[in-house]
C-alpha positions as CSV (number, residue, x, y, z in Angstrom):
1,M,-23.8,-8.8,-5.2
2,A,-23.2,-11.3,-2.4
3,P,-20.3,-10.7,0.0
4,T,-17.1,-12.6,-1.0
5,S,-14.6,-14.3,1.2
6,R,-11.9,-14.7,-1.5
7,A,-9.6,-12.1,0.1
8,R,-9.4,-14.0,3.3
9,D,-8.6,-17.1,1.4
10,I,-5.7,-15.3,-0.3
11,Y,-4.3,-13.5,2.7
12,K,-3.6,-16.5,5.1
13,P,-1.9,-15.8,8.4
14,E,1.7,-16.1,7.0
15,F,0.8,-13.3,4.5
16,Q,-0.6,-10.7,6.9
17,F,2.5,-8.6,7.1
18,G,4.0,-7.3,3.9
19,M,6.9,-5.2,2.6
20,G,5.9,-2.4,0.1
21,G,8.0,-1.2,-2.8
22,V,7.8,2.6,-2.6
23,S,11.1,3.1,-0.7
24,L,13.0,0.7,-2.9
25,G,11.7,2.6,-5.9
26,N,13.8,5.6,-4.6
27,E,10.7,7.6,-3.8
28,F,12.4,9.3,-0.8
29,N,16.1,8.6,-1.0
30,K,18.6,7.3,-3.5
31,I,19.2,3.6,-2.5
32,A,21.8,1.5,-4.2
33,D,21.0,-1.9,-5.6
34,K,23.1,-3.6,-3.0
35,E,21.3,-1.8,-0.2
36,A,17.9,-2.8,-1.7
37,E,19.0,-6.5,-1.9
38,T,20.1,-6.4,1.7
39,A,16.7,-5.0,2.8
40,L,14.9,-7.7,0.9
41,E,17.1,-10.4,2.4
42,A,16.4,-9.0,5.9
43,A,12.7,-9.0,5.2
44,W,12.8,-12.7,4.2
45,S,14.9,-13.6,7.1
46,V,12.5,-12.3,9.7
47,G,9.6,-14.1,8.0
48,V,8.0,-11.5,5.6
49,R,6.2,-13.5,2.9
50,Y,4.0,-10.8,1.3
51,Y,5.5,-8.3,-1.1
52,D,3.6,-5.4,-2.7
53,V,5.1,-3.5,-5.7
54,A,4.0,-1.4,-8.7
55,P,5.3,-0.3,-12.1
56,W,4.9,3.3,-10.7
57,Y,7.4,2.8,-7.9
58,G,10.6,4.2,-9.4
59,L,9.0,3.7,-12.9
60,G,10.0,0.1,-13.0
61,L,12.9,0.2,-10.5
62,A,11.1,-1.4,-7.5
63,E,9.7,-4.3,-9.6
64,R,13.2,-5.1,-10.9
65,R,14.7,-5.0,-7.5
66,F,12.0,-7.2,-5.8
67,G,12.1,-9.6,-8.7
68,H,15.9,-9.9,-8.6
69,F,15.4,-11.3,-5.0
70,L,12.1,-13.1,-5.3
71,H,12.8,-15.0,-8.5
72,N,15.3,-17.1,-6.4
73,Q,12.6,-18.1,-3.9
74,K,10.0,-20.8,-4.3
75,R,7.0,-19.1,-5.8
76,S,4.5,-20.9,-3.6
77,D,6.2,-19.6,-0.5
78,Y,5.2,-15.9,-0.8
79,L,2.3,-13.7,-1.9
80,L,2.9,-11.0,-4.5
81,S,0.7,-8.1,-5.5
82,T,1.4,-5.4,-8.0
83,K,-0.6,-2.6,-9.7
84,V,-2.1,-2.1,-13.1
85,G,-3.2,1.0,-15.0
86,K,0.3,2.5,-15.6
87,L,2.4,1.2,-18.5
88,L,6.0,2.0,-19.0
89,K,7.9,2.8,-22.2
90,A,11.6,3.2,-22.5
91,S,12.7,6.4,-24.1
92,K,16.0,8.3,-24.6
93,T,14.1,11.5,-23.9
94,N,12.1,10.2,-20.9
95,N,10.9,12.6,-18.3
96,H,11.3,10.5,-15.2
97,E,12.7,13.6,-13.4
98,K,9.2,15.0,-13.1
99,M,7.8,11.9,-11.3
100,Y,10.7,9.9,-9.8
101,P,13.8,12.1,-10.0
102,L,15.9,9.7,-7.9
103,S,15.0,6.6,-9.8
104,D,17.2,7.1,-12.9
105,S,14.5,5.3,-14.8
106,P,14.7,5.1,-18.6
107,N,10.9,5.0,-18.8
108,D,8.0,7.3,-19.6
109,L,4.6,6.7,-18.1
110,L,1.5,5.9,-20.0
111,I,-1.9,5.8,-18.2
112,D,-4.0,2.9,-19.5
113,Y,-7.0,1.6,-17.6
114,T,-8.4,-0.3,-20.5
115,G,-8.9,-4.1,-20.5
116,D,-6.1,-4.6,-22.9
117,G,-4.0,-2.2,-20.9
118,V,-4.3,-4.1,-17.6
119,R,-3.5,-7.4,-19.3
120,R,-0.4,-5.9,-20.8
121,S,0.5,-4.3,-17.5
122,I,0.5,-7.7,-15.8
123,E,2.6,-9.2,-18.6
124,D,5.1,-6.4,-18.3
125,S,5.3,-6.8,-14.5
126,L,5.9,-10.5,-14.8
127,Q,8.8,-9.8,-17.1
128,R,10.3,-7.1,-14.8
129,L,9.8,-9.3,-11.8
130,G,11.1,-12.5,-13.4
131,V,8.3,-14.6,-12.0
132,D,5.5,-16.6,-13.5
133,S,2.4,-15.3,-11.6
134,I,0.9,-12.4,-9.7
135,D,-1.5,-13.1,-6.9
136,V,-3.3,-9.8,-6.5
137,A,-3.7,-6.9,-9.0
138,F,-4.6,-3.5,-7.7
139,V,-5.9,-0.8,-10.1
140,H,-3.5,1.9,-9.1
141,D,-4.2,5.5,-8.1
142,L,-7.7,5.6,-9.6
143,S,-8.7,8.6,-7.4
144,P,-8.8,12.4,-7.9
145,D,-5.6,13.0,-6.0
146,F,-3.3,11.5,-8.6
147,A,-1.4,14.3,-10.3
148,F,-0.5,12.8,-13.7
149,F,-3.8,11.9,-15.4
150,P,-4.0,13.0,-19.0
151,T,-7.7,13.7,-18.8
152,P,-10.0,14.4,-15.8
153,W,-10.3,11.7,-13.1
154,E,-13.9,11.0,-14.0
155,E,-13.0,10.1,-17.5
156,Q,-10.2,7.8,-16.3
157,Y,-12.5,6.1,-13.9
158,E,-15.1,5.4,-16.6
159,I,-12.4,3.8,-18.8
160,A,-11.5,1.6,-15.9
161,R,-15.1,0.7,-15.1
162,K,-15.7,-0.5,-18.7
163,G,-12.2,-1.9,-19.2
164,A,-10.0,-2.7,-16.3
165,F,-12.7,-4.0,-13.8
166,P,-14.3,-6.6,-16.1
167,A,-11.0,-7.6,-17.5
168,L,-9.6,-8.3,-14.0
169,T,-12.7,-10.2,-13.0
170,K,-12.2,-12.4,-16.1
171,M,-8.5,-12.9,-15.3
172,R,-9.5,-14.0,-11.8
173,E,-12.0,-16.5,-13.3
174,E,-9.3,-17.7,-15.7
175,G,-6.9,-18.3,-12.7
176,I,-4.4,-15.7,-14.0
177,I,-4.7,-13.8,-10.7
178,K,-6.3,-14.8,-7.4
179,G,-8.0,-11.5,-6.7
180,W,-8.1,-7.8,-7.6
181,G,-9.2,-4.4,-6.3
182,V,-8.0,-0.8,-6.3
183,G,-5.0,0.7,-4.6
184,V,-5.8,4.3,-3.7
185,N,-5.3,7.1,-1.3
186,T,-8.9,8.1,-0.7
187,P,-11.8,6.0,0.9
188,M,-14.1,7.5,-1.7
189,A,-12.5,5.5,-4.6
190,I,-12.9,2.2,-2.8
191,L,-16.5,3.0,-2.0
192,K,-17.1,3.7,-5.7
193,V,-15.5,0.6,-7.1
194,M,-17.6,-1.5,-4.8
195,E,-20.7,0.0,-6.3
196,D,-19.6,-0.7,-9.9
197,A,-17.7,-4.0,-9.7
198,D,-16.8,-7.1,-7.6
199,P,-13.4,-6.5,-6.0
200,D,-11.9,-9.0,-3.6
201,V,-9.5,-6.7,-1.7
202,C,-8.4,-3.1,-1.9
203,L,-5.3,-1.3,-0.8
204,C,-6.2,1.4,1.6
205,A,-3.1,3.6,1.5
206,R,-2.5,6.5,3.9
207,Q,-6.2,6.5,4.9
208,Y,-5.9,4.6,8.2
209,S,-3.2,5.9,10.5
210,L,-3.1,7.4,14.0
211,I,-3.1,10.8,12.3
212,D,-5.9,10.3,9.8
213,H,-8.6,7.6,10.3
214,D,-12.0,9.1,11.1
215,E,-13.5,9.0,7.6
216,T,-12.3,5.5,7.0
217,I,-13.9,4.2,10.2
218,E,-17.2,6.0,9.7
219,K,-17.7,5.5,5.9
220,L,-15.5,2.9,4.5
221,F,-15.3,0.1,7.1
222,P,-19.1,-0.5,7.3
223,K,-19.3,-0.9,3.6
224,V,-16.4,-3.3,3.2
225,R,-17.9,-5.4,6.0
226,E,-21.2,-5.4,4.3
227,R,-19.6,-6.5,1.0
228,G,-17.1,-8.9,2.4
229,V,-14.2,-7.0,0.8
230,G,-10.8,-7.2,2.6
231,L,-8.5,-4.3,3.0
232,V,-4.7,-4.2,2.9
233,I,-3.6,-1.2,5.0
234,G,-0.6,0.8,3.8
235,S,1.3,3.9,5.0
236,S,0.6,3.4,8.7
237,L,3.3,6.0,9.3
238,N,2.0,8.5,6.7
239,A,5.2,8.0,4.6
240,G,7.4,8.1,7.8
241,F,5.9,11.3,9.3
242,I,4.7,9.6,12.5
243,G,8.2,8.2,12.9
244,G,9.7,11.6,12.6
245,S,10.4,12.1,8.9
246,P,10.1,15.7,7.6
247,R,7.3,14.8,5.1
248,Y,3.6,13.9,5.3
249,N,2.3,11.3,2.8
250,Y,3.4,11.5,-0.9
251,G,3.8,13.9,-3.7
252,A,6.1,16.7,-4.8
253,E,4.9,19.0,-2.0
254,N,4.7,16.5,0.9
255,Y,7.1,18.7,2.8
256,K,4.3,21.2,3.3
257,I,2.8,19.7,6.4
258,P,-0.5,21.1,7.8
259,P,0.0,22.7,11.2
260,E,-2.9,20.7,12.7
261,V,-1.1,17.5,11.6
262,I,2.1,18.5,13.3
263,E,0.2,19.4,16.4
264,K,-1.6,16.0,16.5
265,R,1.8,14.2,16.3
266,R,3.0,16.3,19.2
267,K,0.0,15.3,21.3
268,L,0.4,11.6,20.3
269,R,4.1,11.8,21.2
270,K,3.3,13.2,24.6
271,V,0.9,10.4,25.5
272,A,3.4,7.8,24.2
273,E,6.2,9.2,26.3
274,N,3.9,9.1,29.4
275,H,3.4,5.4,28.9
276,G,6.9,4.5,27.7
277,V,5.6,3.6,24.3
278,D,7.4,4.0,20.9
279,L,4.9,6.0,18.8
280,R,6.1,4.4,15.6
281,T,5.4,1.0,17.1
282,A,2.0,2.1,18.2
283,A,1.1,3.5,14.8
284,I,2.0,0.2,13.1
285,Q,-0.1,-1.8,15.5
286,F,-3.0,0.6,15.2
287,S,-3.2,0.2,11.5
288,A,-3.1,-3.6,11.7
289,A,-5.9,-3.8,14.3
290,P,-9.2,-3.5,12.4
291,D,-11.1,-6.6,11.7
292,V,-11.3,-5.7,8.0
293,A,-7.5,-5.3,7.8
294,I,-6.4,-8.6,6.3
295,A,-2.8,-7.5,5.8
296,L,-0.5,-4.6,6.7
297,V,2.1,-3.3,4.2
298,V,5.0,-1.2,5.4
299,G,7.6,0.6,3.2
300,A,11.2,0.0,4.2
301,G,14.4,1.3,2.5
302,S,16.9,-0.7,4.6
303,D,17.4,-3.9,6.5
304,C,17.2,-2.0,9.8
305,Q,13.8,-0.5,8.9
306,I,12.1,-3.7,8.0
307,R,13.5,-5.4,11.1
308,E,12.2,-2.6,13.3
309,D,8.8,-2.8,11.6
310,W,8.6,-6.5,12.2
311,N,9.7,-6.2,15.8
312,S,7.1,-3.4,16.3
313,L,4.3,-5.9,15.7
314,Q,5.6,-8.2,18.4
315,T,5.9,-5.4,21.1
316,R,3.3,-5.2,23.9
317,I,1.7,-1.8,24.4
318,P,-0.3,-1.2,27.6
319,N,-4.1,-0.9,27.3
320,E,-3.9,2.3,29.3
321,F,-2.1,4.0,26.4
322,W,-5.0,3.3,24.0
323,A,-7.5,4.3,26.6
324,E,-5.9,7.7,27.1
325,L,-5.7,8.3,23.3
326,K,-9.5,7.7,23.1
327,K,-10.2,9.8,26.2
328,D,-8.3,12.7,24.8
329,G,-10.0,12.4,21.4
330,L,-6.8,11.6,19.6
331,V,-8.2,8.3,18.4
332,H,-11.8,7.7,17.2
333,R,-14.0,6.2,19.8
334,D,-14.9,3.3,17.6
335,A,-11.3,2.5,16.5
336,A,-10.1,-1.0,17.0
337,V,-7.0,-1.1,19.2
338,P,-4.6,-3.9,20.2
339,S,-5.1,-5.3,23.7
340,V,-2.8,-7.3,26.0
């Protein structure tokens, strides 16, 4: 298949920094509706015009919150992506506590990567969001690390290959969406979907951060360049870890942080201190730097957080800082870094 440039047509300069919905789905903390609205208002006020949500985030909670704010904005003024592959069904005996204990969701989860399932997923999302269109659809968590598959990952992938992928391509051709891809936590899943289908853009979550990026640089980036597929980079802070949170990435056991990860953060902090650099700021800029990164999405649970993230992209970091990280082997020798 010939390389595509559709992703770069979708993610114009005003849409290259986005706010993700994990935090406002109460993944990490219980956030009140009023606080969520304030965070979204702050994002809009500083110029954020890309928003990425999913039915999975809070089992419907994030989409409702983002929609409550966004439905009052002119639809052509912002870019919106959501995920498919997970349907929600209200139930009095729901088990949201196993997946999103802080969400108070009334919904149960149904995994459905069929063609009909992804069409229904987009229709359901439009209703929760209260808007008339989705720009980009990511097939969500189609990788071995997802903990709630009803059958082995290989079986779920095959369902998506035969169902979700061609259905989304057809929806793109029909103009229902502008583009599609996968939103996953492992480079392998993005490599596989490029072999089997024609995605425009993929969400590369937690795979390209200051802590963890070697495999992405060596294996994923060359292939997406070859195919002309764009990447949205997510979780530049590894779910807040680089910024000091007592968790690393996602999942029920994200408090179990590998010792080598803690040690790498310590070394990164030391170099940052020597150069008067805020490590969180450096991490955000690092994830936004690659040529294949057409947009960066950050999670924010408050107005303060989204403003800090926005400001981090405007901050100048000395070239000597990046040079020392590469010299010390803390950053891959081929990693793109910002320059002043």
